[in-house]
KEDOLO-363728 format. One record per residue (C-alpha): residue number from 0; x, y, z. Coordinates in pm, 1 decimal. Example, Ala and Ser with C-alpha at 12.3 -4.5 7.8 and 13.67 -1.06 7.14 Angstrom:
<palos>
+-----+----------+----------+----------+
!   k !        x !        y !        z !
+-----+----------+----------+----------+
!   0 !   1230.0 !   -450.0 !    780.0 !
!   1 !   1367.0 !   -106.0 !    714.0 !
+-----+----------+----------+----------+
</palos>
This chain:
<palos>
+-----+----------+----------+----------+
!   k !        x !        y !        z !
+-----+----------+----------+----------+
!   0 !  -1908.6 !  -1818.2 !    833.1 !
!   1 !  -2064.4 !  -1723.1 !    500.6 !
!   2 !  -2171.4 !  -1379.1 !    386.2 !
!   3 !  -2391.5 !  -1297.5 !     89.4 !
!   4 !  -2360.3 !   -947.2 !    -54.7 !
!   5 !  -2677.9 !   -886.9 !   -254.9 !
!   6 !  -2818.4 !   -627.7 !   -492.3 !
!   7 !  -2498.1 !   -433.5 !   -548.5 !
!   8 !  -2317.1 !   -325.8 !   -860.4 !
!   9 !  -1984.0 !   -509.9 !   -880.0 !
!  10 !  -1657.9 !   -391.0 !  -1037.9 !
!  11 !  -1488.0 !   -681.4 !  -1212.4 !
!  12 !  -1148.0 !   -691.9 !  -1383.0 !
!  13 !  -1123.8 !   -892.0 !  -1703.1 !
!  14 !   -841.3 !   -912.6 !  -1955.2 !
!  15 !  -1032.7 !   -670.8 !  -2175.1 !
!  16 !  -1070.6 !   -416.6 !  -1895.3 !
!  17 !  -1308.4 !   -316.5 !  -1617.6 !
!  18 !  -1671.0 !   -429.3 !  -1622.7 !
!  19 !  -1953.0 !   -319.0 !  -1393.6 !
!  20 !  -2268.0 !   -522.9 !  -1349.7 !
!  21 !  -2532.4 !   -628.7 !  -1101.4 !
!  22 !  -2402.5 !   -934.4 !   -914.4 !
!  23 !  -2436.1 !  -1117.0 !   -584.1 !
!  24 !  -2118.0 !  -1225.8 !   -406.4 !
!  25 !  -2094.9 !  -1520.7 !   -170.0 !
!  26 !  -1802.0 !  -1510.4 !     73.2 !
!  27 !  -1698.0 !  -1826.4 !    254.1 !
!  28 !  -1433.9 !  -1781.4 !    520.6 !
!  29 !  -1157.7 !  -1561.7 !    379.7 !
!  30 !  -1237.9 !  -1609.9 !     11.0 !
!  31 !  -1498.0 !  -1537.6 !   -254.3 !
!  32 !  -1683.3 !  -1860.3 !   -315.7 !
!  33 !  -1929.1 !  -1756.5 !   -586.5 !
!  34 !  -2027.0 !  -1462.0 !   -803.0 !
!  35 !  -2391.6 !  -1498.8 !   -902.8 !
!  36 !  -2626.0 !  -1316.9 !  -1133.6 !
!  37 !  -2929.4 !  -1182.4 !   -944.4 !
!  38 !  -3147.0 !  -1363.6 !  -1196.2 !
!  39 !  -2972.5 !  -1697.0 !  -1137.2 !
!  40 !  -3174.1 !  -1995.5 !  -1248.7 !
!  41 !  -3385.9 !  -2177.3 !   -988.0 !
!  42 !  -3142.8 !  -2469.2 !   -948.8 !
!  43 !  -2852.3 !  -2234.2 !   -864.7 !
!  44 !  -3062.9 !  -2046.0 !   -609.9 !
!  45 !  -3185.1 !  -2372.1 !   -457.8 !
!  46 !  -2826.1 !  -2493.6 !   -418.8 !
!  47 !  -2723.6 !  -2160.4 !   -262.5 !
!  48 !  -3012.7 !  -2159.8 !    -17.2 !
!  49 !  -2931.7 !  -2518.3 !     79.0 !
!  50 !  -2566.2 !  -2422.6 !    144.3 !
!  51 !  -2658.1 !  -2119.0 !    352.1 !
!  52 !  -2898.8 !  -2320.6 !    563.6 !
!  53 !  -2609.0 !  -2542.7 !    676.1 !
!  54 !  -2370.4 !  -2266.1 !    790.0 !
!  55 !  -2382.7 !  -1951.8 !   1003.2 !
!  56 !  -2434.5 !  -1673.2 !    749.6 !
!  57 !  -2535.7 !  -1311.4 !    707.9 !
!  58 !  -2680.3 !  -1113.9 !    419.9 !
!  59 !  -2564.9 !   -761.8 !    337.9 !
!  60 !  -2794.1 !   -554.5 !    117.0 !
!  61 !  -2568.1 !   -352.9 !   -116.5 !
!  62 !  -2849.0 !   -173.9 !   -297.5 !
!  63 !  -2719.4 !    166.9 !   -409.6 !
!  64 !  -2358.6 !     60.4 !   -355.9 !
!  65 !  -2064.5 !    -48.2 !   -567.8 !
!  66 !  -1867.8 !   -352.9 !   -453.5 !
!  67 !  -1505.7 !   -324.0 !   -565.0 !
!  68 !  -1163.3 !   -464.7 !   -475.8 !
!  69 !   -993.4 !   -302.8 !   -178.6 !
!  70 !   -715.6 !    -61.2 !   -275.0 !
!  71 !   -348.4 !   -153.6 !   -233.3 !
!  72 !   -110.1 !    118.8 !   -116.3 !
!  73 !    215.4 !     -0.5 !   -273.4 !
!  74 !    448.1 !    234.8 !    -85.6 !
!  75 !    411.1 !    406.7 !    248.1 !
!  76 !    566.0 !    456.7 !    590.1 !
!  77 !    270.2 !    399.8 !    820.5 !
!  78 !    450.9 !    512.1 !   1137.9 !
!  79 !    483.2 !    859.6 !    984.2 !
!  80 !    130.7 !    956.1 !   1087.6 !
!  81 !    306.0 !   1133.5 !   1373.9 !
!  82 !    498.6 !   1341.7 !   1116.4 !
!  83 !    179.1 !   1481.6 !    965.5 !
!  84 !    194.1 !   1860.5 !    912.4 !
!  85 !    533.9 !   1886.1 !   1083.2 !
!  86 !    801.5 !   1919.4 !    814.0 !
!  87 !    610.2 !   2090.5 !    534.8 !
!  88 !    746.5 !   2316.7 !    260.7 !
!  89 !   1109.1 !   2209.7 !    301.5 !
!  90 !   1369.1 !   2108.0 !     43.3 !
!  91 !   1412.4 !   1730.7 !     15.6 !
!  92 !   1723.4 !   1678.0 !    227.5 !
!  93 !   1610.7 !   1942.3 !    481.5 !
!  94 !   1287.1 !   1747.6 !    504.4 !
!  95 !   1481.5 !   1423.8 !    562.1 !
!  96 !   1671.6 !   1589.0 !    848.8 !
!  97 !   1349.3 !   1717.1 !   1005.4 !
!  98 !   1173.5 !   1381.4 !   1004.8 !
!  99 !   1487.1 !   1202.3 !   1124.3 !
! 100 !   1489.9 !   1416.8 !   1437.4 !
! 101 !   1142.5 !   1287.0 !   1522.2 !
! 102 !   1228.8 !    927.0 !   1437.8 !
! 103 !   1530.9 !    938.0 !   1666.6 !
! 104 !   1288.2 !    963.3 !   1960.8 !
! 105 !   1040.2 !    696.9 !   1848.6 !
! 106 !   1018.1 !    361.2 !   2024.2 !
! 107 !    883.4 !     27.4 !   1908.0 !
! 108 !    564.4 !     98.1 !   2099.9 !
! 109 !    531.6 !    437.6 !   1927.7 !
! 110 !    549.5 !    261.9 !   1590.6 !
! 111 !    270.9 !     27.9 !   1701.9 !
! 112 !     30.7 !    312.6 !   1785.7 !
! 113 !    122.9 !    535.8 !   1491.1 !
! 114 !     70.7 !    241.0 !   1254.9 !
! 115 !   -272.2 !    178.3 !   1406.8 !
! 116 !   -356.6 !    542.8 !   1338.7 !
! 117 !   -251.4 !    487.2 !    977.0 !
! 118 !   -472.8 !    178.3 !    959.4 !
! 119 !   -773.9 !    380.5 !   1073.5 !
! 120 !   -717.9 !    634.5 !    797.6 !
! 121 !   -664.3 !    365.8 !    534.9 !
! 122 !   -971.3 !    169.1 !    639.9 !
! 123 !  -1190.2 !    476.8 !    621.0 !
! 124 !  -1068.3 !    552.1 !    268.4 !
! 125 !  -1086.9 !    203.0 !    120.8 !
! 126 !   -733.4 !     66.3 !    143.9 !
! 127 !   -715.5 !   -298.4 !    248.2 !
! 128 !   -341.5 !   -366.7 !    208.2 !
! 129 !    -26.6 !   -155.0 !    230.8 !
! 130 !    342.2 !   -202.5 !    157.7 !
! 131 !    526.7 !    -52.0 !    451.9 !
! 132 !    883.4 !     57.3 !    510.8 !
! 133 !    905.1 !     97.9 !    885.2 !
! 134 !   1173.8 !    187.8 !   1141.5 !
! 135 !   1132.2 !    -74.1 !   1415.5 !
! 136 !   1080.0 !   -449.3 !   1424.3 !
! 137 !    849.6 !   -642.2 !   1654.7 !
! 138 !   1012.2 !   -822.8 !   1947.6 !
! 139 !    698.0 !  -1011.4 !   2046.0 !
! 140 !    388.3 !  -1119.8 !   1859.0 !
! 141 !    121.0 !   -948.1 !   2063.4 !
! 142 !     88.4 !   -677.4 !   2321.9 !
! 143 !    157.8 !   -304.7 !   2315.2 !
! 144 !    515.5 !   -329.8 !   2186.5 !
! 145 !    475.1 !   -516.9 !   1860.1 !
! 146 !    565.3 !   -241.1 !   1611.9 !
! 147 !    397.9 !   -232.5 !   1267.8 !
! 148 !    356.3 !   -609.3 !   1231.0 !
! 149 !    175.0 !   -630.2 !   1563.6 !
! 150 !    -54.5 !   -341.8 !   1470.4 !
! 151 !   -150.3 !   -517.5 !   1146.6 !
! 152 !   -199.4 !   -854.6 !   1314.8 !
! 153 !   -405.9 !   -720.6 !   1604.2 !
! 154 !   -631.0 !   -500.6 !   1387.7 !
! 155 !   -716.3 !   -760.5 !   1123.4 !
! 156 !   -556.8 !   -553.5 !    846.3 !
! 157 !   -331.0 !   -679.6 !    564.5 !
! 158 !     21.8 !   -554.4 !    495.3 !
! 159 !    361.5 !   -625.5 !    347.9 !
! 160 !    623.0 !   -511.9 !    599.6 !
! 161 !    983.0 !   -412.6 !    540.5 !
! 162 !   1229.2 !   -270.4 !    789.3 !
! 163 !   1403.2 !     30.5 !    639.3 !
! 164 !   1775.5 !    -50.2 !    648.3 !
! 165 !   2080.2 !    167.7 !    582.1 !
! 166 !   2455.0 !    173.3 !    636.9 !
! 167 !   2734.6 !    -81.8 !    592.3 !
! 168 !   2680.7 !   -457.5 !    596.9 !
! 169 !   2917.7 !   -523.9 !    884.1 !
! 170 !   2859.0 !   -220.3 !   1103.3 !
! 171 !   2725.9 !   -318.1 !   1443.4 !
! 172 !   2410.3 !   -108.8 !   1404.2 !
! 173 !   2327.0 !   -237.2 !   1054.8 !
! 174 !   2390.5 !   -595.7 !   1161.5 !
! 175 !   2162.9 !   -551.0 !   1463.3 !
! 176 !   1876.2 !   -399.1 !   1261.1 !
! 177 !   1904.1 !   -669.4 !    996.2 !
! 178 !   1886.4 !   -934.4 !   1270.3 !
! 179 !   1578.3 !   -769.1 !   1419.3 !
! 180 !   1407.0 !   -763.8 !   1079.6 !
! 181 !   1478.0 !  -1133.4 !   1022.4 !
! 182 !   1357.2 !  -1222.4 !   1371.5 !
! 183 !   1028.8 !  -1039.6 !   1306.7 !
! 184 !    978.7 !  -1236.7 !    985.4 !
! 185 !   1014.0 !  -1560.2 !   1178.6 !
! 186 !    787.4 !  -1435.9 !   1456.6 !
! 187 !    497.0 !  -1365.6 !   1217.9 !
! 188 !    568.7 !  -1626.1 !    949.5 !
! 189 !    235.8 !  -1803.4 !   1007.6 !
! 190 !     25.9 !  -1484.9 !    998.9 !
! 191 !   -176.9 !  -1513.7 !    674.2 !
! 192 !   -232.6 !  -1137.4 !    639.3 !
! 193 !    133.8 !  -1047.2 !    673.8 !
! 194 !    412.7 !  -1072.2 !    419.1 !
! 195 !    767.0 !   -941.9 !    447.9 !
! 196 !   1023.6 !   -781.4 !    220.5 !
! 197 !   1373.6 !   -655.3 !    280.3 !
! 198 !   1384.0 !   -278.2 !    279.2 !
! 199 !   1716.2 !   -124.0 !    175.4 !
! 200 !   1634.1 !    242.6 !    210.3 !
! 201 !   1804.7 !    389.6 !    -97.4 !
! 202 !   2132.6 !    367.9 !   -290.8 !
! 203 !   2259.7 !    685.5 !   -122.1 !
! 204 !   2199.2 !    547.4 !    229.6 !
! 205 !   2291.1 !    179.1 !    177.7 !
! 206 !   2646.9 !     93.4 !     88.4 !
! 207 !   2716.0 !   -159.6 !   -188.0 !
! 208 !   2804.9 !   -441.2 !     52.6 !
! 209 !   2477.9 !   -394.7 !    241.5 !
! 210 !   2269.8 !   -393.4 !    -77.8 !
! 211 !   2438.5 !   -717.1 !   -182.0 !
! 212 !   2391.1 !   -875.3 !    161.1 !
! 213 !   2020.1 !   -791.2 !    169.3 !
! 214 !   1968.7 !   -917.0 !   -186.0 !
! 215 !   2139.5 !  -1246.8 !   -103.3 !
! 216 !   1925.0 !  -1280.0 !    208.6 !
! 217 !   1607.1 !  -1204.7 !     11.3 !
! 218 !   1700.4 !  -1469.8 !   -244.4 !
! 219 !   1765.9 !  -1726.3 !     26.7 !
! 220 !   1435.6 !  -1649.5 !    198.8 !
! 221 !   1229.5 !  -1641.6 !   -119.6 !
! 222 !   1116.1 !  -1283.3 !    -63.5 !
! 223 !   1153.4 !   -956.8 !   -251.2 !
! 224 !   1273.7 !   -607.5 !   -167.6 !
! 225 !   1144.4 !   -252.9 !   -175.3 !
! 226 !   1371.7 !     47.2 !   -220.7 !
! 227 !   1352.4 !    421.4 !   -294.0 !
! 228 !   1504.8 !    489.1 !   -635.8 !
! 229 !   1571.9 !    797.6 !   -849.2 !
! 230 !   1351.3 !   1013.1 !   -627.2 !
! 231 !   1536.7 !   1346.6 !   -637.5 !
! 232 !   1782.4 !   1536.2 !   -853.9 !
! 233 !   2026.8 !   1540.4 !   -562.4 !
! 234 !   2019.2 !   1159.1 !   -553.4 !
! 235 !   2078.2 !   1143.7 !   -928.0 !
! 236 !   2373.2 !   1379.9 !   -906.4 !
! 237 !   2540.4 !   1205.2 !   -611.6 !
! 238 !   2507.7 !    852.2 !   -752.6 !
! 239 !   2626.9 !    959.8 !  -1097.7 !
! 240 !   2925.8 !   1134.8 !   -941.9 !
! 241 !   3021.0 !    840.3 !   -722.1 !
! 242 !   2932.3 !    545.6 !   -945.5 !
! 243 !   2907.3 !    687.9 !  -1299.7 !
! 244 !   2558.6 !    541.5 !  -1334.4 !
! 245 !   2196.2 !    623.4 !  -1263.5 !
! 246 !   2066.6 !    494.8 !   -928.4 !
! 247 !   1860.9 !    233.7 !  -1112.3 !
! 248 !   2152.5 !    106.9 !  -1321.3 !
! 249 !   2378.7 !    115.3 !  -1015.9 !
! 250 !   2161.2 !   -106.1 !   -795.8 !
! 251 !   2106.8 !   -345.0 !  -1084.3 !
! 252 !   2485.1 !   -378.9 !  -1122.1 !
! 253 !   2487.3 !   -501.3 !   -759.8 !
! 254 !   2224.0 !   -766.6 !   -832.2 !
! 255 !   1937.1 !   -594.5 !   -648.4 !
! 256 !   1694.1 !   -668.8 !   -934.4 !
! 257 !   1775.4 !  -1039.4 !   -927.6 !
! 258 !   1490.2 !  -1077.7 !   -678.3 !
! 259 !   1139.5 !   -924.5 !   -704.0 !
! 260 !   1160.4 !   -550.9 !   -635.0 !
! 261 !    913.8 !   -269.4 !   -572.9 !
! 262 !   1097.8 !     52.1 !   -663.3 !
! 263 !    936.7 !    359.9 !   -511.0 !
! 264 !    919.8 !    692.3 !   -698.2 !
! 265 !   1150.6 !    656.9 !  -1004.5 !
! 266 !   1086.6 !   1023.0 !  -1081.1 !
! 267 !   1409.1 !   1056.1 !  -1278.7 !
! 268 !   1402.8 !    717.6 !  -1452.3 !
! 269 !   1575.3 !    755.1 !  -1788.9 !
! 270 !   1469.1 !    563.4 !  -2097.6 !
! 271 !   1743.3 !    305.3 !  -2044.3 !
! 272 !   1633.9 !    268.2 !  -1680.2 !
! 273 !   1278.0 !    202.5 !  -1790.4 !
! 274 !   1387.9 !    -64.2 !  -2037.6 !
! 275 !   1600.2 !   -224.5 !  -1767.4 !
! 276 !   1316.5 !   -235.6 !  -1513.6 !
! 277 !   1076.6 !   -378.8 !  -1772.2 !
! 278 !   1330.7 !   -649.1 !  -1856.8 !
! 279 !   1395.7 !   -735.2 !  -1490.5 !
! 280 !   1027.2 !   -737.8 !  -1390.7 !
! 281 !   1062.8 !   -451.3 !  -1143.5 !
! 282 !    738.0 !   -299.8 !  -1013.5 !
! 283 !    735.7 !     78.3 !   -979.7 !
! 284 !    527.9 !    243.4 !   -706.3 !
! 285 !    441.7 !    596.6 !   -815.5 !
! 286 !    376.8 !    850.6 !   -537.7 !
! 287 !    267.3 !   1164.1 !   -725.2 !
! 288 !    152.2 !   1374.4 !   -429.4 !
! 289 !    471.5 !   1313.0 !   -231.3 !
! 290 !    684.8 !   1388.4 !   -536.0 !
! 291 !    500.5 !   1715.1 !   -592.1 !
! 292 !    509.1 !   1821.7 !   -230.0 !
! 293 !    884.8 !   1766.7 !   -199.9 !
! 294 !    944.6 !   1943.9 !   -529.9 !
! 295 !   1095.2 !   1634.0 !   -689.5 !
! 296 !    891.0 !   1645.6 !  -1008.3 !
! 297 !    684.7 !   1397.7 !  -1208.9 !
! 298 !    770.8 !   1037.3 !  -1288.2 !
! 299 !    755.6 !    929.0 !  -1655.0 !
! 300 !    435.8 !    737.9 !  -1586.1 !
! 301 !    316.7 !    685.5 !  -1942.5 !
! 302 !    662.1 !    575.6 !  -2059.6 !
! 303 !    670.2 !    319.7 !  -1780.2 !
! 304 !    328.3 !    189.0 !  -1878.8 !
! 305 !    412.3 !    181.3 !  -2248.8 !
! 306 !    729.4 !    -18.0 !  -2174.5 !
! 307 !    528.4 !   -283.5 !  -1991.3 !
! 308 !    653.3 !   -200.4 !  -1642.1 !
! 309 !    412.6 !   -305.0 !  -1366.9 !
! 310 !    316.3 !     38.6 !  -1235.5 !
! 311 !    138.1 !     58.4 !   -902.2 !
! 312 !     46.6 !    344.1 !   -671.1 !
! 313 !    143.4 !    452.5 !   -320.6 !
! 314 !     88.2 !    749.2 !    -94.5 !
! 315 !    432.0 !    756.0 !     69.6 !
! 316 !    418.8 !    854.9 !    437.6 !
! 317 !    226.0 !   1136.0 !    604.5 !
! 318 !    546.6 !   1334.1 !    641.2 !
! 319 !    563.4 !   1390.4 !    265.8 !
! 320 !    198.5 !   1357.9 !    168.6 !
! 321 !     -0.6 !   1436.8 !    485.3 !
! 322 !   -261.0 !   1181.7 !    375.0 !
! 323 !   -288.9 !    804.4 !    327.0 !
! 324 !   -602.4 !    835.2 !    113.7 !
! 325 !   -563.6 !    626.5 !   -200.6 !
! 326 !   -868.3 !    783.8 !   -365.7 !
! 327 !   -691.1 !   1116.9 !   -336.5 !
! 328 !   -374.6 !    957.3 !   -476.3 !
! 329 !   -564.5 !    808.3 !   -770.8 !
! 330 !   -710.3 !   1147.8 !   -845.9 !
! 331 !   -365.6 !   1308.1 !   -838.7 !
! 332 !   -218.0 !   1036.8 !  -1061.8 !
! 333 !   -492.8 !   1077.7 !  -1320.5 !
! 334 !   -434.2 !   1453.6 !  -1334.9 !
! 335 !    -69.0 !   1541.9 !  -1279.4 !
! 336 !     84.3 !   1319.5 !  -1545.5 !
! 337 !   -155.9 !   1465.9 !  -1802.2 !
! 338 !    -37.3 !   1812.7 !  -1704.4 !
! 339 !    328.6 !   1713.2 !  -1701.1 !
! 340 !    305.2 !   1571.4 !  -2053.7 !
! 341 !     50.0 !   1824.4 !  -2187.9 !
! 342 !   -166.4 !   1535.5 !  -2305.5 !
! 343 !   -518.6 !   1462.1 !  -2183.7 !
! 344 !   -502.0 !   1097.8 !  -2295.7 !
! 345 !   -204.9 !   1024.5 !  -2067.3 !
! 346 !   -264.4 !    785.3 !  -1772.6 !
! 347 !   -640.6 !    744.4 !  -1790.6 !
! 348 !   -885.5 !    665.0 !  -1511.9 !
! 349 !   -912.2 !    293.7 !  -1594.5 !
! 350 !   -532.8 !    258.4 !  -1586.8 !
! 351 !   -503.2 !    442.9 !  -1256.2 !
! 352 !   -764.9 !    219.3 !  -1095.5 !
! 353 !   -570.5 !    -80.7 !  -1222.4 !
! 354 !   -251.5 !     58.9 !  -1064.2 !
! 355 !   -426.1 !     79.3 !   -726.6 !
! 356 !   -566.2 !   -274.0 !   -740.1 !
! 357 !   -454.7 !   -531.3 !   -999.8 !
! 358 !    -99.8 !   -398.8 !  -1037.3 !
! 359 !    -51.3 !   -354.3 !   -664.1 !
! 360 !   -143.5 !   -718.6 !   -612.0 !
! 361 !    104.5 !   -824.2 !   -880.2 !
! 362 !    378.7 !   -618.6 !   -713.7 !
! 363 !    341.7 !   -814.8 !   -389.0 !
! 364 !    312.3 !  -1153.4 !   -557.8 !
! 365 !    -63.7 !  -1190.5 !   -502.2 !
! 366 !   -187.3 !  -1148.9 !   -859.3 !
! 367 !   -535.7 !  -1295.2 !   -897.3 !
! 368 !   -577.6 !  -1326.0 !   -520.1 !
! 369 !   -597.0 !   -956.6 !   -430.5 !
! 370 !   -698.0 !   -646.5 !   -623.5 !
! 371 !   -974.9 !   -831.8 !   -809.1 !
! 372 !  -1318.6 !   -976.0 !   -747.3 !
! 373 !  -1330.1 !  -1330.2 !   -878.6 !
! 374 !  -1417.5 !  -1673.9 !   -748.9 !
! 375 !  -1137.1 !  -1806.9 !   -530.4 !
! 376 !   -984.0 !  -1464.1 !   -464.9 !
! 377 !   -935.3 !  -1334.8 !   -112.9 !
! 378 !  -1236.2 !  -1139.7 !      9.6 !
! 379 !  -1070.7 !   -797.0 !     46.0 !
! 380 !  -1362.4 !   -583.3 !    -68.7 !
! 381 !  -1500.2 !   -236.4 !    -17.9 !
! 382 !  -1855.2 !   -109.4 !    -61.5 !
! 383 !  -1889.6 !    241.2 !   -205.9 !
! 384 !  -2203.0 !    443.7 !   -136.8 !
! 385 !  -2309.8 !    572.9 !   -477.4 !
! 386 !  -2575.2 !    798.6 !   -328.5 !
! 387 !  -2333.3 !   1082.1 !   -263.0 !
! 388 !  -2359.8 !   1414.1 !   -447.7 !
! 389 !  -2010.1 !   1390.3 !   -595.1 !
! 390 !  -2107.1 !   1059.1 !   -760.5 !
! 391 !  -2442.2 !   1173.7 !   -900.1 !
! 392 !  -2531.0 !   1139.6 !  -1184.2 !
! 393 !  -2359.3 !    808.5 !  -1250.9 !
! 394 !  -2270.9 !    878.6 !  -1612.0 !
! 395 !  -1947.9 !    682.0 !  -1573.9 !
! 396 !  -1893.0 !    511.4 !  -1239.7 !
! 397 !  -1532.5 !    419.7 !  -1314.2 !
! 398 !  -1443.1 !    780.9 !  -1393.1 !
! 399 !  -1630.5 !    887.3 !  -1081.8 !
! 400 !  -1411.3 !    666.4 !   -863.2 !
! 401 !  -1096.2 !    837.1 !   -989.3 !
! 402 !  -1202.6 !   1194.3 !  -1066.8 !
! 403 !  -1485.8 !   1255.3 !   -818.0 !
! 404 !  -1454.1 !   1024.9 !   -515.8 !
! 405 !  -1296.2 !   1150.0 !   -193.9 !
! 406 !  -1277.2 !    820.9 !     -2.2 !
! 407 !  -1559.2 !    930.0 !    227.9 !
! 408 !  -1796.1 !    720.3 !     13.9 !
! 409 !  -1642.9 !    399.1 !    152.7 !
! 410 !  -1919.1 !    243.9 !    361.9 !
! 411 !  -1804.9 !   -110.3 !    444.8 !
! 412 !  -1466.9 !   -286.3 !    430.6 !
! 413 !  -1392.0 !   -659.3 !    421.6 !
! 414 !  -1040.8 !   -794.4 !    473.0 !
! 415 !   -986.3 !  -1168.5 !    455.6 !
! 416 !  -1363.4 !  -1210.9 !    458.6 !
! 417 !  -1397.7 !  -1025.2 !    788.6 !
! 418 !  -1581.5 !   -694.0 !    822.8 !
! 419 !  -1344.3 !   -431.4 !    964.4 !
! 420 !  -1575.1 !   -138.7 !    894.4 !
! 421 !  -1952.3 !   -143.9 !    853.0 !
! 422 !  -2166.8 !    160.9 !    788.1 !
! 423 !  -1853.2 !    372.6 !    852.9 !
! 424 !  -1803.6 !    221.6 !   1200.0 !
! 425 !  -1482.1 !     32.1 !   1274.3 !
! 426 !  -1530.7 !   -312.5 !   1425.5 !
! 427 !  -1181.7 !   -414.3 !   1543.9 !
! 428 !  -1021.4 !    -87.9 !   1656.2 !
! 429 !  -1080.2 !    139.4 !   1956.2 !
! 430 !  -1025.3 !    474.2 !   1788.3 !
! 431 !  -1031.0 !    689.4 !   2099.3 !
! 432 !   -770.5 !    475.4 !   2273.5 !
! 433 !   -538.8 !    513.7 !   1973.7 !
! 434 !   -588.8 !    890.7 !   1958.7 !
! 435 !   -506.4 !    916.9 !   2329.2 !
! 436 !   -181.5 !    722.7 !   2278.7 !
! 437 !    -86.8 !    944.6 !   1983.8 !
! 438 !   -136.7 !   1258.1 !   2193.3 !
! 439 !     84.9 !   1111.2 !   2466.1 !
! 440 !    357.3 !   1022.7 !   2214.6 !
! 441 !    354.8 !   1370.5 !   2062.6 !
! 442 !    372.6 !   1534.0 !   2406.1 !
! 443 !    669.1 !   1317.4 !   2503.1 !
! 444 !    863.0 !   1374.2 !   2183.6 !
! 445 !    812.5 !   1748.5 !   2200.7 !
! 446 !    973.7 !   1758.2 !   2545.6 !
! 447 !   1347.5 !   1836.8 !   2527.0 !
! 448 !   1424.7 !   1545.3 !   2756.1 !
! 449 !   1266.7 !   1288.7 !   2523.6 !
! 450 !   1474.1 !    972.9 !   2492.5 !
! 451 !   1450.0 !    657.9 !   2286.6 !
! 452 !   1410.4 !    303.3 !   2421.0 !
+-----+----------+----------+----------+
</palos>
């Protein structure tokens, strides 16, 4: 199947920065085959028309729209949609206790439905890939009890899944959860839209032997890891007291950075931590709205960028953000770090957009394949309706995406060359069925007799 997107403005990333121009995009299967100028010479158009006549194809008129790479949410907990508006305005560790009480009652099937709810929200606001730290692993490849990986596979979405792991390496529970995570990786190893990471939760919840075991496993499997690091002052104080080091230096001493790592938050990263992460090639997923809501502060975003750290962007889960909208997160990132540093030139719009696309792709090992529009890249694209009041006049479209857009302008979404939303209508998901399941889950968990699987 081939699709020709015509008459749209296209956002292209080049080494010199972002460029916007009128282009036509030809999608073949899951990838971008050609990027053509509308005024292509007659021989090019003749060749294109000859190709299209030989294959099933469709033409999408993108007049009045911007075609741009789908956004990459580099850190979230998709199952936490059920935590939305539940544990608000609490101190960090009180918040952790509150969400844990809900998670204690969640089953694998609950994670499946709550992740599908997250996918709906992300689709509607232009995200095409997310890096997830979840709480259950799939036990089968399809059906209603497939956890987050099954939700991604069945919906046509794209994700990088990690099972959040904590405890001691040789405790029965930790060993069981590690085994479940590995089994899930094997179960979905041939799914092209799914990747896997190990997910040690944090240095305060994973003991040294477990961090070392997971790192060794990641190395053996050729995968990376994602971990919460230096998120709160309480974490800083406890790790310094116990290990005489910052959380970042501590996990590095255990070899955690010897494999590719996405470190979430890094609010309290010291200068020496930043140099260390730049040297080790660690990607940092900033989550400004979550950090603000939990009162944890502001990451040293500009210092990270200046040091050459690959900085990407995530929403965190709905328990600490209430939203999975990456346009909202881009807006926050472009504003809060300016305020924190009292400098208007800090973390500009172009850099923030790069965090949410190009840098996110690099963090998951898909640089050049995702987060960009170029020939040969995967066709994960979104079409933005420019005829919305918040985007008029179009004095600077790139600034408009970061400072003015709400996510509601997303009109059409392609993932892997397949349309998952067209004219704001989802094509692979039964929304009402998912909402009904969510209501049932909430009702069950609220009952005092609620039990886990």
